[in-house]
N, C-alpha and C positions, 0 to 999 in steps of 0.2 A: 401442581396436578400430577407430576410424574409418579409420586407415591400411589396415587389413586389408580393410575393405569397399570402399575406393577401389581397392585392387589387384584385388580380385575383380571389381568393376564394370568397371574399365578393361580387364582381360583378356577379360571376357565380350564387351565391345563390339568389341574387336579380333578375337576369335574369330568373332563373327557377321559382321563385315565380310569376313574372309578366306573364310569358308564361303559367303557370298553371292557373292563374286567367283568362287570355284571353280565354283559352280552356273552362273553366267553363262558362264564359259569352257567348261564342259561342254556347255551348250546351243548355244553358238556353233560349237564344233568338231563337234558332232553333225550339223550341217548340211553339213559338209565330207566328202562321200562319197569312199570309197576307190576309186581307179581300177581296182584288181584285183577289186573286188566282194566281198572276203572279209568274213565276219561276225566279231564279236568271238570267238565260239566257235571259228571256223575259225582265226583268228589264234592263239588260245591252243593249240589242238591242234597247229598247225604248229610253234610255238616249243617246246612240250614234246617233240615228236618230234625236232626238230633237236638237242635236248640229251640225247636218249636216255632220256627219262622216259616210258616206256610204261606205268607203273603208276599214273599220276596221271590222275584223271578230271576232265572239265570239265562242270560242271552249272549249271543256271539256278536262281537264287534270287529271291524277290520283293523289291520295293523299289527305291529309287534310291540309287546310291552305297553299296550294301551289299556290294560286291565284296570278297572276301577269299580267302586261301589257308588251308586247314585242314591242318596237318601231321599231325594225328592220323588223319584219314581219307584223307589224300593227295588232296584235291579242290580244284580251282580253282573257286570259287563266283562266278559272274558274275551281276550284276543283270539284270533284264529289258531295261534300257536299253543293255546292253552285249552280252549273249549273242547276240541275233539281229540287231543293228544292224550296218550296213556303213559306218562312218564313222571319222574320225581319232580322235575321243574314245574310241570303243569299242575301237579297236585299241590305243590307249595304255594304257587300263585293263586290258585282257585281258593284254597283254604284261607290264605291271607285276606283276600277280598271279602270272604264270608266273615272273617274276623271283624271287619268294619261293619258288616250288617248286624252282627251280634252287639257291637258297641252301640250302634244306633238304637237297637231294640232295648238295651239295658240302660240307656241314657248315660253313657260313659261321659263324664264331665269334660275331659279334654276334647273329645269329638264335638260335643255341644258348643263349647267355646270356639272351636275352630270354625264350625259351620256358621256361627253368628258373625264371625269376622270376614267371611268371604266377600260380601258387598263392599265393605270398606277397603279391603285389600285390592279388589279389582280397580278401584279408583286410585288408591295410593300408589300402586305399582306402576301405573301409567304416568303419573304426574310427578312423583317425588324427585327423581333425579333431574328432570327438566327445571323444576322449581329451584332446586339447589344450585344447578349450573347458572340459572338466571341470577341468583343471589351473588354467586362468585363473580359473575361478569360485571355486575353493577357495583361490586366491592362491598364486603360486609361492613365496612366502616361507614357506609351511608345508611340512612334510616330504611330506605326501600330495600336495599341489598340485604341488610341485616334481617329485616322482616321476612323476605323471601327465603333466606337461608334457614331461618328458624322453622318456617312453615314446611320447608322441604324435609328437614330433619324429623319433624313430627310425623310427616307422612311416611318417611322411610322407616321410622320406628314401628309403625303399624305392620309394615311388610316384614321386618325383622322378627317381631313378636309372633307373627303367623308362622314363620319358618321354625321357630323354637317350639311352638305349641304342636306343630306337626310331628315332631320327634316322638313324644310319648304316644301319640295316636298310632304312628306306624309301628313302633316297637311293640306296643301292646297287641296290635292286630297279629303280628308275627308270632308273638308268644301264645296267643289263643290258638292260632292255626297249628303250631307245632305240638302243643299240648293235646289238642284234639286228634291230630294224626297219629300220635303215639298211643293215646288212651284207647282209641278205637281200632288199633292195629291196621290202619289203612296202609301204612308203609312198613317195610322191613327195616332192619338196622342200617343197611347201606343206603337205602332210599331215604331214610330219615336224615342221615348225615348230609346227603346231597340237598335235600329240601332246606335244612337249616343253613347250609352254606350259601345257597342261592338267596335266601331271605336276608341273610346277614349283609351281603353285598348290595342288595336292594335298599336296605336301611341306610347304608353308607352314602348313598346319593343324596338323601335328605340331610344327613349330617354335614356333608360338604356344603350344601346350600345354606344351612344355618350358620356355619362358620364364616362363609363368605359374606353373608348379610351382616353379621356382627362386626367383621373386620371393616367393611365398607361404612357402616354406621359410625364406628369408632373414629375412622378417618375424618368423616364429615364433621363430627362433634369437635374433634381436636382442631380441625382447620377453622371452624367457627370461633372457638374460644381463643385460638392463637391470633386470629385477625383482629380481635377486639382489645388485645393488650396494648 
């Protein structure tokens, strides 16, 4: 199990480093004020209107980097650091979340697939590693242990697939956001560069999560196969 703990520890360190970098980037570009003076909420409302999405609301939610789009309520939820702020970071995040709203409205396949997986992932993420550990404890060489291990691997495969499907969803939302910001001249050249850099680091948090999930899944599969030899 030492290899497993090394993988978990290493990915935790990388995740913390990327998260810290993202917060630093957000803080830096929060100081880069928009020349047009638009707030994050105004940027979001403008992007939604430009895409004909008049049934989507933009609301403020507490916290930092808690921004998200909720397809069930059709709301773009912007954190306090984004909703009322008038800087490149706020514009980038607001436009990115609206990118998800556009994906939803246009039935973007990867978003649809991701949304359908949510209930299964909620169950699998809570059970998978406990089931796998139970299988290892009972020994994979026994019928019960082998069954538990296989069941745990299947559950964790669902979680891993979810992290992989999340990648195109997040990258596409950022691409839509940046294309719109540039096309509509919402940001200047320097502001655009800051927005692109901030979204790049935000995407890397999802990339690290996907790599970590793949590495963990590979370890469990190899452990299962090795124990059966």
